[in-house]
mmCIF file of the C-alpha atoms, coordinates in Angstrom:
data_MODEL
# 
_entry.id   MODEL 
# 
loop_
_atom_site.group_PDB 
_atom_site.id 
_atom_site.type_symbol 
_atom_site.label_atom_id 
_atom_site.label_alt_id 
_atom_site.label_comp_id 
_atom_site.label_asym_id 
_atom_site.label_entity_id 
_atom_site.label_seq_id 
_atom_site.pdbx_PDB_ins_code 
_atom_site.Cartn_x 
_atom_site.Cartn_y 
_atom_site.Cartn_z 
_atom_site.occupancy 
_atom_site.B_iso_or_equiv 
_atom_site.pdbx_formal_charge 
_atom_site.auth_seq_id 
_atom_site.auth_comp_id 
_atom_site.auth_asym_id 
_atom_site.auth_atom_id 
_atom_site.pdbx_PDB_model_num 
ATOM 1   C CA . MET A 1 1   ? 57.587 126.882 126.370 1.00 0.00 ? 1   MET A CA 1 
ATOM 2   C CA . LEU A 1 2   ? 58.536 126.970 123.265 1.00 0.00 ? 2   LEU A CA 1 
ATOM 3   C CA . ALA A 1 3   ? 59.608 130.804 123.093 1.00 0.00 ? 3   ALA A CA 1 
ATOM 4   C CA . ALA A 1 4   ? 61.924 130.067 126.482 1.00 0.00 ? 4   ALA A CA 1 
ATOM 5   C CA . THR A 1 5   ? 63.629 127.079 124.765 1.00 0.00 ? 5   THR A CA 1 
ATOM 6   C CA . LEU A 1 6   ? 64.442 128.436 121.177 1.00 0.00 ? 6   LEU A CA 1 
ATOM 7   C CA . ALA A 1 7   ? 66.355 130.912 123.495 1.00 0.00 ? 7   ALA A CA 1 
ATOM 8   C CA . VAL A 1 8   ? 69.122 129.090 121.986 1.00 0.00 ? 8   VAL A CA 1 
ATOM 9   C CA . ALA A 1 9   ? 69.297 131.775 119.676 1.00 0.00 ? 9   ALA A CA 1 
ATOM 10  C CA . GLY A 1 10  ? 70.271 133.699 122.803 1.00 0.00 ? 10  GLY A CA 1 
ATOM 11  C CA . ALA A 1 11  ? 72.691 136.952 123.260 1.00 0.00 ? 11  ALA A CA 1 
ATOM 12  C CA . ILE A 1 12  ? 76.164 136.550 123.722 1.00 0.00 ? 12  ILE A CA 1 
ATOM 13  C CA . VAL A 1 13  ? 79.184 138.400 125.867 1.00 0.00 ? 13  VAL A CA 1 
ATOM 14  C CA . ILE A 1 14  ? 82.224 137.553 124.118 1.00 0.00 ? 14  ILE A CA 1 
ATOM 15  C CA . ASN A 1 15  ? 85.340 136.737 126.229 1.00 0.00 ? 15  ASN A CA 1 
ATOM 16  C CA . ALA A 1 16  ? 88.828 136.746 125.004 1.00 0.00 ? 16  ALA A CA 1 
ATOM 17  C CA . LEU A 1 17  ? 88.163 138.418 121.846 1.00 0.00 ? 17  LEU A CA 1 
ATOM 18  C CA . ALA A 1 18  ? 91.148 140.620 120.563 1.00 0.00 ? 18  ALA A CA 1 
ATOM 19  C CA . PRO A 1 19  ? 89.924 144.158 119.005 1.00 0.00 ? 19  PRO A CA 1 
ATOM 20  C CA . SER A 1 20  ? 90.196 144.080 115.325 1.00 0.00 ? 20  SER A CA 1 
ATOM 21  C CA . ARG A 1 21  ? 90.554 146.385 112.417 1.00 0.00 ? 21  ARG A CA 1 
ATOM 22  C CA . ALA A 1 22  ? 87.296 148.544 111.264 1.00 0.00 ? 22  ALA A CA 1 
ATOM 23  C CA . GLU A 1 23  ? 84.788 145.599 109.418 1.00 0.00 ? 23  GLU A CA 1 
ATOM 24  C CA . ALA A 1 24  ? 81.625 145.913 107.175 1.00 0.00 ? 24  ALA A CA 1 
ATOM 25  C CA . ALA A 1 25  ? 78.966 147.012 109.370 1.00 0.00 ? 25  ALA A CA 1 
ATOM 26  C CA . ALA A 1 26  ? 76.764 144.590 111.151 1.00 0.00 ? 26  ALA A CA 1 
ATOM 27  C CA . LEU A 1 27  ? 73.840 144.824 108.617 1.00 0.00 ? 27  LEU A CA 1 
ATOM 28  C CA . ASP A 1 28  ? 76.297 144.553 105.530 1.00 0.00 ? 28  ASP A CA 1 
ATOM 29  C CA . GLN A 1 29  ? 77.938 141.277 106.939 1.00 0.00 ? 29  GLN A CA 1 
ATOM 30  C CA . PHE A 1 30  ? 74.301 139.716 108.100 1.00 0.00 ? 30  PHE A CA 1 
ATOM 31  C CA . LYS A 1 31  ? 72.882 139.977 104.818 1.00 0.00 ? 31  LYS A CA 1 
ATOM 32  C CA . GLN A 1 32  ? 76.037 138.674 103.660 1.00 0.00 ? 32  GLN A CA 1 
ATOM 33  C CA . PHE A 1 33  ? 75.887 135.339 105.801 1.00 0.00 ? 33  PHE A CA 1 
ATOM 34  C CA . VAL A 1 34  ? 72.043 134.807 104.887 1.00 0.00 ? 34  VAL A CA 1 
ATOM 35  C CA . ALA A 1 35  ? 72.622 135.084 101.374 1.00 0.00 ? 35  ALA A CA 1 
ATOM 36  C CA . SER A 1 36  ? 75.779 132.759 101.208 1.00 0.00 ? 36  SER A CA 1 
ATOM 37  C CA . THR A 1 37  ? 74.786 130.211 104.115 1.00 0.00 ? 37  THR A CA 1 
ATOM 38  C CA . GLN A 1 38  ? 72.084 127.450 103.644 1.00 0.00 ? 38  GLN A CA 1 
ATOM 39  C CA . SER A 1 39  ? 73.372 125.327 106.410 1.00 0.00 ? 39  SER A CA 1 
ATOM 40  C CA . ALA A 1 40  ? 76.074 125.356 108.757 1.00 0.00 ? 40  ALA A CA 1 
ATOM 41  C CA . LYS A 1 41  ? 77.086 123.576 112.239 1.00 0.00 ? 41  LYS A CA 1 
ATOM 42  C CA . GLY A 1 42  ? 79.206 124.304 115.024 1.00 0.00 ? 42  GLY A CA 1 
ATOM 43  C CA . GLU A 1 43  ? 79.594 124.551 118.917 1.00 0.00 ? 43  GLU A CA 1 
ATOM 44  C CA . PHE A 1 44  ? 78.094 126.607 121.185 1.00 0.00 ? 44  PHE A CA 1 
ATOM 45  C CA . THR A 1 45  ? 78.416 128.152 125.040 1.00 0.00 ? 45  THR A CA 1 
ATOM 46  C CA . GLN A 1 46  ? 75.523 129.502 126.691 1.00 0.00 ? 46  GLN A CA 1 
ATOM 47  C CA . ARG A 1 47  ? 75.262 131.673 129.520 1.00 0.00 ? 47  ARG A CA 1 
ATOM 48  C CA . GLN A 1 48  ? 71.994 133.011 131.643 1.00 0.00 ? 48  GLN A CA 1 
ATOM 49  C CA . VAL A 1 49  ? 72.559 136.031 133.498 1.00 0.00 ? 49  VAL A CA 1 
ATOM 50  C CA . ARG A 1 50  ? 70.961 137.798 136.033 1.00 0.00 ? 50  ARG A CA 1 
ATOM 51  C CA . THR A 1 51  ? 71.438 141.131 137.471 1.00 0.00 ? 51  THR A CA 1 
ATOM 52  C CA . GLU A 1 52  ? 71.300 142.001 141.586 1.00 0.00 ? 52  GLU A CA 1 
ATOM 53  C CA . ASN A 1 53  ? 71.952 144.994 142.899 1.00 0.00 ? 53  ASN A CA 1 
ATOM 54  C CA . GLY A 1 54  ? 73.163 146.176 139.644 1.00 0.00 ? 54  GLY A CA 1 
ATOM 55  C CA . VAL A 1 55  ? 75.912 143.585 139.454 1.00 0.00 ? 55  VAL A CA 1 
ATOM 56  C CA . ALA A 1 56  ? 75.535 141.413 136.588 1.00 0.00 ? 56  ALA A CA 1 
ATOM 57  C CA . LYS A 1 57  ? 76.109 137.227 137.525 1.00 0.00 ? 57  LYS A CA 1 
ATOM 58  C CA . VAL A 1 58  ? 76.318 134.381 135.332 1.00 0.00 ? 58  VAL A CA 1 
ATOM 59  C CA . VAL A 1 59  ? 73.562 131.785 137.119 1.00 0.00 ? 59  VAL A CA 1 
ATOM 60  C CA . ASN A 1 60  ? 73.293 128.862 134.540 1.00 0.00 ? 60  ASN A CA 1 
ATOM 61  C CA . THR A 1 61  ? 75.947 127.830 131.829 1.00 0.00 ? 61  THR A CA 1 
ATOM 62  C CA . SER A 1 62  ? 75.792 124.908 129.264 1.00 0.00 ? 62  SER A CA 1 
ATOM 63  C CA . SER A 1 63  ? 77.119 124.267 126.198 1.00 0.00 ? 63  SER A CA 1 
ATOM 64  C CA . GLY A 1 64  ? 76.821 121.871 123.343 1.00 0.00 ? 64  GLY A CA 1 
ATOM 65  C CA . SER A 1 65  ? 76.802 121.497 119.527 1.00 0.00 ? 65  SER A CA 1 
ATOM 66  C CA . PHE A 1 66  ? 74.203 122.566 116.708 1.00 0.00 ? 66  PHE A CA 1 
ATOM 67  C CA . VAL A 1 67  ? 73.981 121.839 112.855 1.00 0.00 ? 67  VAL A CA 1 
ATOM 68  C CA . PHE A 1 68  ? 71.098 123.924 110.519 1.00 0.00 ? 68  PHE A CA 1 
ATOM 69  C CA . SER A 1 69  ? 69.419 123.876 107.104 1.00 0.00 ? 69  SER A CA 1 
ATOM 70  C CA . ARG A 1 70  ? 67.322 126.776 106.405 1.00 0.00 ? 70  ARG A CA 1 
ATOM 71  C CA . PRO A 1 71  ? 64.366 127.200 106.659 1.00 0.00 ? 71  PRO A CA 1 
ATOM 72  C CA . GLY A 1 72  ? 63.287 125.069 110.027 1.00 0.00 ? 72  GLY A CA 1 
ATOM 73  C CA . LYS A 1 73  ? 65.540 122.302 110.340 1.00 0.00 ? 73  LYS A CA 1 
ATOM 74  C CA . PHE A 1 74  ? 67.878 122.024 112.883 1.00 0.00 ? 74  PHE A CA 1 
ATOM 75  C CA . ILE A 1 75  ? 69.473 120.085 115.690 1.00 0.00 ? 75  ILE A CA 1 
ATOM 76  C CA . TRP A 1 76  ? 70.582 121.866 118.831 1.00 0.00 ? 76  TRP A CA 1 
ATOM 77  C CA . THR A 1 77  ? 72.028 119.234 121.397 1.00 0.00 ? 77  THR A CA 1 
ATOM 78  C CA . TYR A 1 78  ? 73.145 120.492 124.541 1.00 0.00 ? 78  TYR A CA 1 
ATOM 79  C CA . GLN A 1 79  ? 75.674 118.015 126.227 1.00 0.00 ? 79  GLN A CA 1 
ATOM 80  C CA . LYS A 1 80  ? 76.688 120.051 129.639 1.00 0.00 ? 80  LYS A CA 1 
ATOM 81  C CA . PRO A 1 81  ? 75.615 120.175 132.226 1.00 0.00 ? 81  PRO A CA 1 
ATOM 82  C CA . TYR A 1 82  ? 72.343 117.889 131.186 1.00 0.00 ? 82  TYR A CA 1 
ATOM 83  C CA . GLU A 1 83  ? 71.546 116.358 128.249 1.00 0.00 ? 83  GLU A CA 1 
ATOM 84  C CA . GLN A 1 84  ? 68.780 117.686 125.953 1.00 0.00 ? 84  GLN A CA 1 
ATOM 85  C CA . LEU A 1 85  ? 67.780 117.934 122.248 1.00 0.00 ? 85  LEU A CA 1 
ATOM 86  C CA . ILE A 1 86  ? 65.882 120.089 120.581 1.00 0.00 ? 86  ILE A CA 1 
ATOM 87  C CA . GLN A 1 87  ? 65.327 119.062 116.643 1.00 0.00 ? 87  GLN A CA 1 
ATOM 88  C CA . ALA A 1 88  ? 63.082 120.115 113.889 1.00 0.00 ? 88  ALA A CA 1 
ATOM 89  C CA . ASP A 1 89  ? 62.601 118.771 110.384 1.00 0.00 ? 89  ASP A CA 1 
ATOM 90  C CA . GLY A 1 90  ? 60.809 121.311 108.808 1.00 0.00 ? 90  GLY A CA 1 
ATOM 91  C CA . GLU A 1 91  ? 57.203 120.383 109.901 1.00 0.00 ? 91  GLU A CA 1 
ATOM 92  C CA . LYS A 1 92  ? 57.292 119.321 113.989 1.00 0.00 ? 92  LYS A CA 1 
ATOM 93  C CA . LEU A 1 93  ? 59.637 120.371 116.671 1.00 0.00 ? 93  LEU A CA 1 
ATOM 94  C CA . PHE A 1 94  ? 60.895 117.657 119.347 1.00 0.00 ? 94  PHE A CA 1 
ATOM 95  C CA . ILE A 1 95  ? 62.553 118.330 122.447 1.00 0.00 ? 95  ILE A CA 1 
ATOM 96  C CA . TYR A 1 96  ? 63.931 115.208 123.660 1.00 0.00 ? 96  TYR A CA 1 
ATOM 97  C CA . ASP A 1 97  ? 64.812 115.031 127.625 1.00 0.00 ? 97  ASP A CA 1 
ATOM 98  C CA . LYS A 1 98  ? 67.321 112.163 127.970 1.00 0.00 ? 98  LYS A CA 1 
ATOM 99  C CA . ASP A 1 99  ? 67.185 111.956 132.293 1.00 0.00 ? 99  ASP A CA 1 
ATOM 100 C CA . LEU A 1 100 ? 63.376 111.767 131.799 1.00 0.00 ? 100 LEU A CA 1 
ATOM 101 C CA . ASN A 1 101 ? 63.501 110.012 128.722 1.00 0.00 ? 101 ASN A CA 1 
ATOM 102 C CA . GLN A 1 102 ? 60.857 111.825 127.551 1.00 0.00 ? 102 GLN A CA 1 
ATOM 103 C CA . VAL A 1 103 ? 59.875 113.736 124.237 1.00 0.00 ? 103 VAL A CA 1 
ATOM 104 C CA . THR A 1 104 ? 57.599 116.506 123.625 1.00 0.00 ? 104 THR A CA 1 
ATOM 105 C CA . THR A 1 105 ? 56.432 117.461 120.201 1.00 0.00 ? 105 THR A CA 1 
ATOM 106 C CA . LYS A 1 106 ? 54.904 120.573 118.490 1.00 0.00 ? 106 LYS A CA 1 
ATOM 107 C CA . LYS A 1 107 ? 54.050 121.953 114.786 1.00 0.00 ? 107 LYS A CA 1 
ATOM 108 C CA . LEU A 1 108 ? 56.652 123.683 113.975 1.00 0.00 ? 108 LEU A CA 1 
ATOM 109 C CA . GLY A 1 109 ? 54.423 126.268 111.908 1.00 0.00 ? 109 GLY A CA 1 
ATOM 110 C CA . ASN A 1 110 ? 55.185 129.528 112.476 1.00 0.00 ? 110 ASN A CA 1 
ATOM 111 C CA . ALA A 1 111 ? 56.722 128.567 115.882 1.00 0.00 ? 111 ALA A CA 1 
ATOM 112 C CA . LEU A 1 112 ? 60.149 130.228 114.396 1.00 0.00 ? 112 LEU A CA 1 
ATOM 113 C CA . GLY A 1 113 ? 58.296 133.404 113.584 1.00 0.00 ? 113 GLY A CA 1 
ATOM 114 C CA . SER A 1 114 ? 59.891 136.363 115.741 1.00 0.00 ? 114 SER A CA 1 
ATOM 115 C CA . SER A 1 115 ? 61.537 133.867 117.805 1.00 0.00 ? 115 SER A CA 1 
ATOM 116 C CA . PRO A 1 116 ? 65.508 134.346 118.187 1.00 0.00 ? 116 PRO A CA 1 
ATOM 117 C CA . ALA A 1 117 ? 65.850 130.952 116.364 1.00 0.00 ? 117 ALA A CA 1 
ATOM 118 C CA . ALA A 1 118 ? 64.573 132.181 113.390 1.00 0.00 ? 118 ALA A CA 1 
ATOM 119 C CA . ILE A 1 119 ? 67.694 134.233 112.977 1.00 0.00 ? 119 ILE A CA 1 
ATOM 120 C CA . LEU A 1 120 ? 69.775 130.894 112.371 1.00 0.00 ? 120 LEU A CA 1 
ATOM 121 C CA . PHE A 1 121 ? 67.342 128.541 111.346 1.00 0.00 ? 121 PHE A CA 1 
ATOM 122 C CA . GLY A 1 122 ? 64.248 130.402 110.016 1.00 0.00 ? 122 GLY A CA 1 
ATOM 123 C CA . SER A 1 123 ? 63.966 131.847 105.851 1.00 0.00 ? 123 SER A CA 1 
ATOM 124 C CA . ASN A 1 124 ? 66.060 134.384 104.321 1.00 0.00 ? 124 ASN A CA 1 
ATOM 125 C CA . ASP A 1 125 ? 63.106 137.078 104.994 1.00 0.00 ? 125 ASP A CA 1 
ATOM 126 C CA . LEU A 1 126 ? 64.288 138.007 108.420 1.00 0.00 ? 126 LEU A CA 1 
ATOM 127 C CA . GLU A 1 127 ? 63.321 141.605 107.893 1.00 0.00 ? 127 GLU A CA 1 
ATOM 128 C CA . LYS A 1 128 ? 59.337 140.081 107.874 1.00 0.00 ? 128 LYS A CA 1 
ATOM 129 C CA . ASN A 1 129 ? 59.550 139.662 111.319 1.00 0.00 ? 129 ASN A CA 1 
ATOM 130 C CA . PHE A 1 130 ? 62.137 142.350 112.772 1.00 0.00 ? 130 PHE A CA 1 
ATOM 131 C CA . THR A 1 131 ? 63.273 145.358 112.600 1.00 0.00 ? 131 THR A CA 1 
ATOM 132 C CA . LEU A 1 132 ? 66.910 145.467 112.466 1.00 0.00 ? 132 LEU A CA 1 
ATOM 133 C CA . LYS A 1 133 ? 69.538 148.496 112.543 1.00 0.00 ? 133 LYS A CA 1 
ATOM 134 C CA . GLU A 1 134 ? 72.900 148.602 113.835 1.00 0.00 ? 134 GLU A CA 1 
ATOM 135 C CA . GLY A 1 135 ? 74.261 148.491 117.164 1.00 0.00 ? 135 GLY A CA 1 
ATOM 136 C CA . GLY A 1 136 ? 77.854 149.349 117.251 1.00 0.00 ? 136 GLY A CA 1 
ATOM 137 C CA . THR A 1 137 ? 81.205 147.636 117.957 1.00 0.00 ? 137 THR A CA 1 
ATOM 138 C CA . LYS A 1 138 ? 81.665 145.873 120.847 1.00 0.00 ? 138 LYS A CA 1 
ATOM 139 C CA . GLU A 1 139 ? 84.239 143.431 122.146 1.00 0.00 ? 139 GLU A CA 1 
ATOM 140 C CA . GLY A 1 140 ? 85.839 143.295 118.819 1.00 0.00 ? 140 GLY A CA 1 
ATOM 141 C CA . LEU A 1 141 ? 82.519 142.439 117.210 1.00 0.00 ? 141 LEU A CA 1 
ATOM 142 C CA . GLU A 1 142 ? 80.141 144.225 114.733 1.00 0.00 ? 142 GLU A CA 1 
ATOM 143 C CA . TRP A 1 143 ? 76.767 144.233 116.593 1.00 0.00 ? 143 TRP A CA 1 
ATOM 144 C CA . LEU A 1 144 ? 73.387 144.278 114.833 1.00 0.00 ? 144 LEU A CA 1 
ATOM 145 C CA . GLU A 1 145 ? 70.111 144.537 116.609 1.00 0.00 ? 145 GLU A CA 1 
ATOM 146 C CA . ALA A 1 146 ? 66.825 142.355 116.199 1.00 0.00 ? 146 ALA A CA 1 
ATOM 147 C CA . VAL A 1 147 ? 63.839 143.934 117.658 1.00 0.00 ? 147 VAL A CA 1 
ATOM 148 C CA . PRO A 1 148 ? 60.707 141.320 117.059 1.00 0.00 ? 148 PRO A CA 1 
ATOM 149 C CA . LYS A 1 149 ? 57.842 143.206 115.126 1.00 0.00 ? 149 LYS A CA 1 
ATOM 150 C CA . SER A 1 150 ? 54.941 140.787 116.774 1.00 0.00 ? 150 SER A CA 1 
ATOM 151 C CA . ARG A 1 151 ? 54.142 141.399 120.291 1.00 0.00 ? 151 ARG A CA 1 
ATOM 152 C CA . ASP A 1 152 ? 53.115 138.020 120.480 1.00 0.00 ? 152 ASP A CA 1 
ATOM 153 C CA . THR A 1 153 ? 56.828 136.812 121.541 1.00 0.00 ? 153 THR A CA 1 
ATOM 154 C CA . THR A 1 154 ? 58.322 137.089 125.368 1.00 0.00 ? 154 THR A CA 1 
ATOM 155 C CA . PHE A 1 155 ? 61.678 138.971 123.516 1.00 0.00 ? 155 PHE A CA 1 
ATOM 156 C CA . GLU A 1 156 ? 62.185 142.892 123.409 1.00 0.00 ? 156 GLU A CA 1 
ATOM 157 C CA . ARG A 1 157 ? 65.687 142.424 121.606 1.00 0.00 ? 157 ARG A CA 1 
ATOM 158 C CA . ILE A 1 158 ? 68.618 140.471 120.106 1.00 0.00 ? 158 ILE A CA 1 
ATOM 159 C CA . GLY A 1 159 ? 71.956 141.178 119.632 1.00 0.00 ? 159 GLY A CA 1 
ATOM 160 C CA . ILE A 1 160 ? 73.790 139.586 116.847 1.00 0.00 ? 160 ILE A CA 1 
ATOM 161 C CA . GLY A 1 161 ? 77.762 140.093 117.070 1.00 0.00 ? 161 GLY A CA 1 
ATOM 162 C CA . LEU A 1 162 ? 79.278 139.388 113.462 1.00 0.00 ? 162 LEU A CA 1 
ATOM 163 C CA . LYS A 1 163 ? 82.912 138.981 112.419 1.00 0.00 ? 163 LYS A CA 1 
ATOM 164 C CA . ASN A 1 164 ? 84.087 138.347 109.214 1.00 0.00 ? 164 ASN A CA 1 
ATOM 165 C CA . GLY A 1 165 ? 80.044 137.909 107.863 1.00 0.00 ? 165 GLY A CA 1 
ATOM 166 C CA . THR A 1 166 ? 80.165 135.176 110.486 1.00 0.00 ? 166 THR A CA 1 
ATOM 167 C CA . PRO A 1 167 ? 77.343 135.345 113.405 1.00 0.00 ? 167 PRO A CA 1 
ATOM 168 C CA . MET A 1 168 ? 80.197 134.984 116.730 1.00 0.00 ? 168 MET A CA 1 
ATOM 169 C CA . ALA A 1 169 ? 77.625 135.664 119.409 1.00 0.00 ? 169 ALA A CA 1 
ATOM 170 C CA . MET A 1 170 ? 74.160 136.664 120.275 1.00 0.00 ? 170 MET A CA 1 
ATOM 171 C CA . GLU A 1 171 ? 72.721 138.276 122.939 1.00 0.00 ? 171 GLU A CA 1 
ATOM 172 C CA . LEU A 1 172 ? 68.843 137.888 123.817 1.00 0.00 ? 172 LEU A CA 1 
ATOM 173 C CA . HIS A 1 173 ? 66.806 140.257 125.871 1.00 0.00 ? 173 HIS A CA 1 
ATOM 174 C CA . ASP A 1 174 ? 63.270 139.141 127.069 1.00 0.00 ? 174 ASP A CA 1 
ATOM 175 C CA . SER A 1 175 ? 60.508 141.102 128.735 1.00 0.00 ? 175 SER A CA 1 
ATOM 176 C CA . PHE A 1 176 ? 61.322 140.184 132.476 1.00 0.00 ? 176 PHE A CA 1 
ATOM 177 C CA . GLY A 1 177 ? 64.689 141.999 132.267 1.00 0.00 ? 177 GLY A CA 1 
ATOM 178 C CA . GLN A 1 178 ? 66.805 138.684 132.031 1.00 0.00 ? 178 GLN A CA 1 
ATOM 179 C CA . VAL A 1 179 ? 69.788 138.234 129.294 1.00 0.00 ? 179 VAL A CA 1 
ATOM 180 C CA . SER A 1 180 ? 70.666 135.447 127.547 1.00 0.00 ? 180 SER A CA 1 
ATOM 181 C CA . LEU A 1 181 ? 74.518 134.643 126.334 1.00 0.00 ? 181 LEU A CA 1 
ATOM 182 C CA . LEU A 1 182 ? 75.499 132.791 123.434 1.00 0.00 ? 182 LEU A CA 1 
ATOM 183 C CA . THR A 1 183 ? 79.219 132.464 121.881 1.00 0.00 ? 183 THR A CA 1 
ATOM 184 C CA . PHE A 1 184 ? 79.691 130.344 118.936 1.00 0.00 ? 184 PHE A CA 1 
ATOM 185 C CA . GLY A 1 185 ? 82.955 127.920 118.141 1.00 0.00 ? 185 GLY A CA 1 
ATOM 186 C CA . SER A 1 186 ? 83.860 126.078 114.883 1.00 0.00 ? 186 SER A CA 1 
ATOM 187 C CA . PHE A 1 187 ? 81.285 127.721 112.995 1.00 0.00 ? 187 PHE A CA 1 
ATOM 188 C CA . GLU A 1 188 ? 81.118 125.809 109.466 1.00 0.00 ? 188 GLU A CA 1 
ATOM 189 C CA . LYS A 1 189 ? 79.319 127.108 106.820 1.00 0.00 ? 189 LYS A CA 1 
ATOM 190 C CA . ASN A 1 190 ? 77.448 124.901 104.294 1.00 0.00 ? 190 ASN A CA 1 
ATOM 191 C CA . PRO A 1 191 ? 78.852 121.204 105.224 1.00 0.00 ? 191 PRO A CA 1 
ATOM 192 C CA . PRO A 1 192 ? 77.562 118.277 103.488 1.00 0.00 ? 192 PRO A CA 1 
ATOM 193 C CA . LEU A 1 193 ? 74.783 117.042 105.083 1.00 0.00 ? 193 LEU A CA 1 
ATOM 194 C CA . LYS A 1 194 ? 72.844 113.738 104.525 1.00 0.00 ? 194 LYS A CA 1 
ATOM 195 C CA . VAL A 1 195 ? 69.341 113.761 103.155 1.00 0.00 ? 195 VAL A CA 1 
ATOM 196 C CA . ASN A 1 196 ? 67.898 112.547 106.109 1.00 0.00 ? 196 ASN A CA 1 
ATOM 197 C CA . SER A 1 197 ? 70.029 114.393 108.567 1.00 0.00 ? 197 SER A CA 1 
ATOM 198 C CA . PHE A 1 198 ? 66.950 115.734 110.332 1.00 0.00 ? 198 PHE A CA 1 
ATOM 199 C CA . SER A 1 199 ? 64.909 112.751 110.796 1.00 0.00 ? 199 SER A CA 1 
ATOM 200 C CA . PHE A 1 200 ? 64.353 112.683 114.553 1.00 0.00 ? 200 PHE A CA 1 
ATOM 201 C CA . THR A 1 201 ? 63.522 109.007 115.759 1.00 0.00 ? 201 THR A CA 1 
ATOM 202 C CA . VAL A 1 202 ? 61.643 108.485 119.362 1.00 0.00 ? 202 VAL A CA 1 
ATOM 203 C CA . PRO A 1 203 ? 63.937 106.800 121.628 1.00 0.00 ? 203 PRO A CA 1 
ATOM 204 C CA . LYS A 1 204 ? 63.137 103.137 123.162 1.00 0.00 ? 204 LYS A CA 1 
ATOM 205 C CA . GLY A 1 205 ? 60.880 103.609 125.792 1.00 0.00 ? 205 GLY A CA 1 
ATOM 206 C CA . ALA A 1 206 ? 60.393 107.127 125.392 1.00 0.00 ? 206 ALA A CA 1 
ATOM 207 C CA . ASP A 1 207 ? 56.933 109.006 126.331 1.00 0.00 ? 207 ASP A CA 1 
ATOM 208 C CA . VAL A 1 208 ? 55.400 110.865 123.817 1.00 0.00 ? 208 VAL A CA 1 
ATOM 209 C CA . PHE A 1 209 ? 53.565 114.326 124.907 1.00 0.00 ? 209 PHE A CA 1 
ATOM 210 C CA . ASN A 1 210 ? 51.730 116.182 121.787 1.00 0.00 ? 210 ASN A CA 1 
ATOM 211 C CA . ASN A 1 211 ? 51.315 119.879 121.997 1.00 0.00 ? 211 ASN A CA 1 
# 
């Protein structure tokens, strides 16, 4: 379940992005992003795409906001169509379903590892868990392809679309042939964050399940 939930780092097909002049290669841009970005916040739109009879079809769309501080601290908030919170304080992962008023917790440990979330939220040593290579230019972005080195993951490859040293999109392919697509907006690097920004408080009356 963790792997599926962390697919918040999923892949994306960008719409309405005008072609731009040639930019630095994706790997160089990504290294620039990692070196210069300890934290960030922004908004996201996530789409799940399924191919039926050779035709790609969007079967689910959600949106919300995110904030992270590497390594391993983040808040990923789904606002539409259903409210759900995925939060990590560097030691534990919390998943809160507002409709069910239910919290599921898990030790973070190496859970990020080769998951898509490690790309944005993990340590700077991404090449420890992924094999990285250039993915070419598409929809005005320079793309980087990340293939997990570990076999203990449901993801076969992850595409990262960059522009001006910032991730603008991600494209997540799992071993079942499904694709999750993510686009980012209002991406702000290194915003001021409070010391306790990632501390999780269990909502009143919520059921808590420890995994």
